[in-house]
N, C-alpha and C positions, 0 to 999 in steps of 0.2 A: 389892674383888671378888677372888676366887681367880684365880691366874694359872697358865698353862702356859708353861714355859720351853723354848724350842727352841734347840738349839745349831746354829750355822751356820758352815760353812767355804766357802759359796758353791757347793757341789757339787750334782750331781743328787740324790745321796742325801739331802742336807740339804733340798732342795726337796720331796722325797717326804715327809720327816718333817714339814715345815711344813704341807704339804697335809693330812696325817693329823691334825695338831694343830688345824688350822682346823676340820675336821669335828667333832672332839672338843669344841672350845670352843663351837661353835655349838649342839651338842646339850646341853652341860652348863652353858651360860650363864657362860662364863669369859672372861677376857682372855688375850692372848698377848704374851709378850716374846721377841723373837728376839735372841740374844746371840752376839757374835763376839769371840773373844779374840785380841788381837794379841800374838804372841810378843815378849818383852822386847827382843830384838835385831833384830826385823823392821824394815826400813826405815832402819836405822842404817848409815851408811858408816863402816867401821872407821878410815879415814884422817882423817876429819874429823867432828866432831859439831856439827851445825848445828841449834839448837833450833827455828828458824823452819821449816827443811825438815821436821823430824820432826813438828812440829805440823800442817804442811800435809799430810803423809802420813797422819796420823791422821784429819784432817778428810775426806780423800778416802775413807778406809776407812769412816767413818761414813756418808758420802753413798752409797757403793756398797752398804752393807748396807741402808740405807733404800730405795734403788731396787730392790734384789733382793727385799726383803720385799714392797714394793708390787706388784711384778710378779707374784709368786706369789699374793698375795691377790686381785688383779684377775683373773688367769687362772682362778681357781677360784671367782670370784663370791662372795667373802665380805667385801664392802666395808662391811657393817654391823657387823662385829666390831671391837673395840678392839684394835689391834695396834701395839706399839711396838718399836723396835730399840735395842739397847744394844751399844756397842763399848767394851771396856776393854783396857788393856795388862796382860798377865800370862799365866800358864799357865791353861789352861781350868779345871782343877780349882779354882784359887784364885779365878778370876773368878766361877765358878758358886757356890762356897761363900760368897763375900762377898755376892753378889746375893741368894741364898736367905736369908741371915742377916737381911736388912732388908726382905724382901718376902714376901708370903704366897703361896708357890709350892706347888702340889699335885703337879705332875709335871715331870720333865725329859724331853723327847722328843729322841731322836737317831736319825739314819739308820744304815744298816747297809751294809757291803760284804761281798763274798763270798770265802771261801777256807776255810782250816782253822786251828783254834786260836783261842782267845778274842781275842787281839789282832788277828789277821787277819780273823776272822769279823765282829766288830762294829767293827773299826777301833780304832786306839790310843786315840782319845778316848772312844769308847763303852765300851771295855774299862776305861778309867780310871773312868768313871761307875759301871760295874757293881761294880768291886772297891774303889773308894776313897770315893766320895761317899755320904753317908747321906741320899739323897732318892729317893723312888720314881721309877724311870727306865723309860720306855717305849722299847724298841728296835724300830724300824720298818723292815722290809725294803722294797726298791724296789717300787713299784706297789701297795702295800697300800691298801685302802679300808676305811673303817669300816662294818661291816655295820649294817643297819637295826636288828636285834635281835641283837647279838653274843652268842655262847656264851662265857662266861667261866669258866675253870678255874683253880683254885689247886692246884698240885702241892705236896704237903707231906709232912712226917714228924712225927707227933705227938710223938715222943721228943725231937727236937732243934730243931724249928722254933718260934720265938716271934715274935709280931707286936707291933711297937711301936705306940704311939698314932698316929703318923704313918702307919704301914702300914694300920691299920684305917680311918683317915679316907680314905686313897687308895682302898682297896678299896670303901668305901661310895660314894665319888664315882663311880668307874668303873662300879659296879653300877647307877647311875641310868640307864645306857644301856639296861638291860632293865627294863621296867615291867610287873609288879612286879619288884622286885629278886630275881635268881636267880643262884645260884653253884653250880658243880660243884666239889666238893673231891675230889681224888685223893690218897689216902694210899698212899705207896710204902714198903714195908717190906723190909728185907734179911733178915728172918727170919720165922718163923711169927708171925701176928698175936697180940698179947697182948690178951685181951678187956678187961681192966681199962684198959689203955692206950687202947684204942679208945673205950670208954665215956667216959673222962675227956677224950679229945681231941675227941669230938663235942660233949660238954657245953660245953667251953671255947669252941669255935667258935660255938656257938649263943649263948653269952653275949656274945662279942665282936661278933657280927653279929645282933642280936635281930630286926631287921626284914627279914631276908633269908631267902628260901626256899632251903634248902641240900640238895643231893643228895650223899650221901656215897658214894664209890666206893673200892674197894680192889683193889690188885694185889699179888700175891706176886712178889717180885724174887728169882728163883732163879739168875740168871747174873751177879750183882753188877754189872749195868749198868742201873740204874734209868732212864736216859735212854731206853732202848728201850721200856720199859713206858709211859713218858710218851708216846712217839711213837704207839704203838698206840692208846692211849686218845684222844689228840688226833684221830687219823684217824677213829676210830669214832664219836665224838660231835661231830665237826666244830667243834672249838674255834676261836674267832676270836682271843681274847686269853688267852694263857697267863701265869699269875702264878706267880712263883718267889720264894722267900725266900733272900736271899744270906746264907750263913753259912759260915765256914771249914770246908772238907772235906765239905760236904754236897752234895746233888744239883746245885745250881746250878753248882758248880765242875766236877763231872763232866759235866754237860750241855754246858757251854761249852768243855770241854777238848779236844774233837775236832770232826770234821766233822758229828757227830750233830746239832748245832743247825741245820745246813742242811737236814737231813731234816725237822726240826720245822717250819721256816719254809716249806719247799716243800710242805707238806701244806696244811691249812686255816688255819693260824695266820697272823693278820695283824699281830700285835704280841706282844712279850713284855714283861710288866710285872715289873721286878725290884724287890722290896721289900727293905728293909734293917732287920733286927731291931734 
């Protein structure tokens, strides 16, 4: 069965992310794995290296994660779901990459902290997931709840955006939350719309998502700040899940490069799904 991977550091933000993932897994009939990465030097006394002590420390971490996971599951009444916990030694990026390599994971779900700049906004771990990992990543702000019929919007640029096979599968899976499947596509252009580009872009999206009802929307970006065009659209159509494609120098970087993302998350958006072409 497909899995949702949730990164945990035992924080409140991580518990919010797990709660959101539980709701998602329940609706999409998926399993959940909660992963915690122990830093390679964590628990090691520099003066002495005691293998027994270290193994005991790791065992206590595994027990703590299981207890933390069970508590969140029970508090939110999702006892019927299959949820497992995984503790590995290493940097989070490496731990997640290794796990995904051998497991059928559809999404990585991570919590969010608040401030400005990508590392501060989504936390250093979530920032790493957005910029380094090649797995669809759901960034969940505190207190987010999965809507009964979420409005899902893909913000894109037909000229530079490409969707991988994994991206398309992730989109199709998340679109199962709306029955029938429905997707808002927002094309943001930095110059006048090219009619041929638009026709080809719409055709390609219909081919990639043949069983999805797609509404195509367009905004002219006249102030070189596409993030604000996205914010306006998000507010007007009450987007719940905003999907963005990560690509060097495109709108995902500009969106997360400043406090603009807080404006997006403080509107109707409950989560941001970052796709990796």
